[in-house]
N, C-alpha and C positions, 0 to 999 in steps of 0.2 A: 504630914506628906514629907517625902525625903527633900524635895525641894525647896520646901519650907524651911526644913530644918537647916539645909545648907546655908540657905540666906539668913537664918538666925545667927548661925556661927559666924558667916562673914560680918555680920553688922556687929558682933561682940569681939572681932580681931581689932589688934591696934591700928591706928590709922596709917601708919606706914605700910603695913600689909594689904590695907584697904587700895591704898594708892597703887600698890603694885600690881594687886589682881586688876583694877580697873584698866592699867597701863596695858596689861597683857591682853585685856578681852578688846583694847582700842587696835591693839597690834593685829590681833587674829582677825578682827572684823577688816582693818584696812586690807591685810593680806587676802582675805575673802574677794574684797572689792576690786584688788588690783588684778587679782588672777582672772576674776570673771568680765570686769568691764574695761580696765586701763590696758592690761597687757596686750589684748587683742588689738588695740587701736594703735598701741606702739608697733607691733608687730605690720599692722596695714601701713602705717606712716613709713616704717624702714622699707617694705615691699616698693611703696609709692617712691620714695627717695632713690631706691635702687632701679626702679623703672626709668624715672625721670634721667637720671645719668646714663642709662643706656640710649634712652631716645636722643638724649642731647649730644652723645658719640656719633648717632647715626645722623643727625643733623649736621653737625661738622664733617662728617665724610661726605653728605651729598653737598654741601656748600663748597669742599675742595673739589668735588666733580664738575658742580656748576662753574667755578672758577676756572678750571682745566677746558671745560667747553667754552668758556668765552673766550679764552686764550687762542684756542684750535680754531674757532670761527674766524678770530680776526687775521691767524696766520693765514688760512685758508682765501680769505677775502685777499690779502696781500699777494698769496701766490696766483690766485687767479688773475688779479690785475696784472701782474707781471707776465704771466702765461697771454693773456690779450695783446699786451704791449709786443711781445716776440713774435706772437702769432700776425700780427698787423705787418710784421716784416718777411713772413713766410707765406706768401700765398697758396691757395689749395690747388692752383694751375700752374702748369711750366710757364705759360705767358712768356714765350721767347720773344715775339715781335715787340711786345711792350719792353722787355728788358733791352732789346735793339735801339730801340727808339730812345730809351732814358740815355744808354750809352753813347748814343748818335748826337743827341742834343748837347750832352756834356762834353763830347767833343767840340762841337762848334762853339759853344762858350768859353771854352777855355784856350781855343787855338789850336789844339792837338788834332790829329788827322787819323781817323781807323782805317786801317787800310784790309782789315780781314777780321772777319767774326765768325767763328764755329762754334755750334754747339755739340757736345760731346755726348756719349751715352749716358742715360740718368742711372745712378747709383742707388737704390731703394736700401733704406734703413728700416728700423723698426717704427718709428713715428714720423718719419720724413724723408725724403728722397733728395741727394745732391744731384744738382744740374751743373757739369762742369761746363767751361767752355774756353776758346781760345782766342786772344786779341793779338792784331798785330797792328804797330802804331807807329807815327813819327811826328817831330813837332820840336820845337825849340826847348832848351833845358828847362825855363819857368812854365812854359807851356805844360809839360808833361806833370810836372809837381802840382799845377793847379789840376789837372785831370785826375792824377790819382787821389788828389784829397777829395775831388768831388765824387770820386767812385766809393770812397769811405763814407761819403755824406748821402748816398744813395738809400731811399726809405727803405727798399728791402735790403734785405743781408747779403752782401757781396765779399766772398772771402779772397783775395789775391795769395794764392799758393806759391807761385814762381814769378820773377819777371827778369828781364835783361834789357840793357840800353847799350847803345854804342853809337859813336859819333859818326853820322853819315857826310856830313861837310862843316867844314870851320871856314869862317870868315872872320874879318877883324871885326865885325858888328854881331855876328850871330853865330851860334852853334847849333846845328840841328840834328836832332838825336832819332836812332829809330829802334826797334826792338819788340818782342812778343813778351806774353805772360799767360799764365793758366790762373783762371779763377773759376770760383763756383758761387752759386747761389743755391738757395735751398726752397723745399716746396713741402708744405705741412701734409703730412698723408696719414692720417689717423688709422690705427691699426686694425684691421679686418678681422671679423668673427669667422673661424672655419666653417665652412658649409656642413651640414649633416646629413645623415643617410643617401638616398638616391639622388637628392637634389646635388651634392657634392660630388657623387660618381657620374651623374649624367653632364655635370658642367665642367 
């Protein structure tokens, strides 16, 4: 047989050639095993590593989004608290009688005298309305100081836009002042959605 003859020839070769032939056969076998078994595994591992890196990047993005969402929630909660604090100073109704009662009580407590109180026309804004009013008053120097400091401390927001003071009478022991001021307070008015269709036309 041809194979047997080749084997006989190999057996009669010098030892170093036998070693070369055996090493060559081992290399060929290893290459075949590597190509058929190990190479696909390496490719699979490379694909898994690439997918792992991609998933890790996505996780990092999601973590960043989550951190931003947590920050946004905290900021929203803080703004909501501030809004509620401001809203508590801006009632949803004009409530002029209560405002007059607060000013009158303050005048009695400070010794100032309110001679005139007149609400003006409401000025509508986008989310609130301004309620201007005019005050005329009289009292001692310190009394007027206490009165305006009390106005500043009223629970609802009151903004004094202009005022005047002049001496009404001066004695050795007391200076009586009189004057007037323009001020305004604020009323919360949520923006109303425009009505649609026939309902809007009918009303």
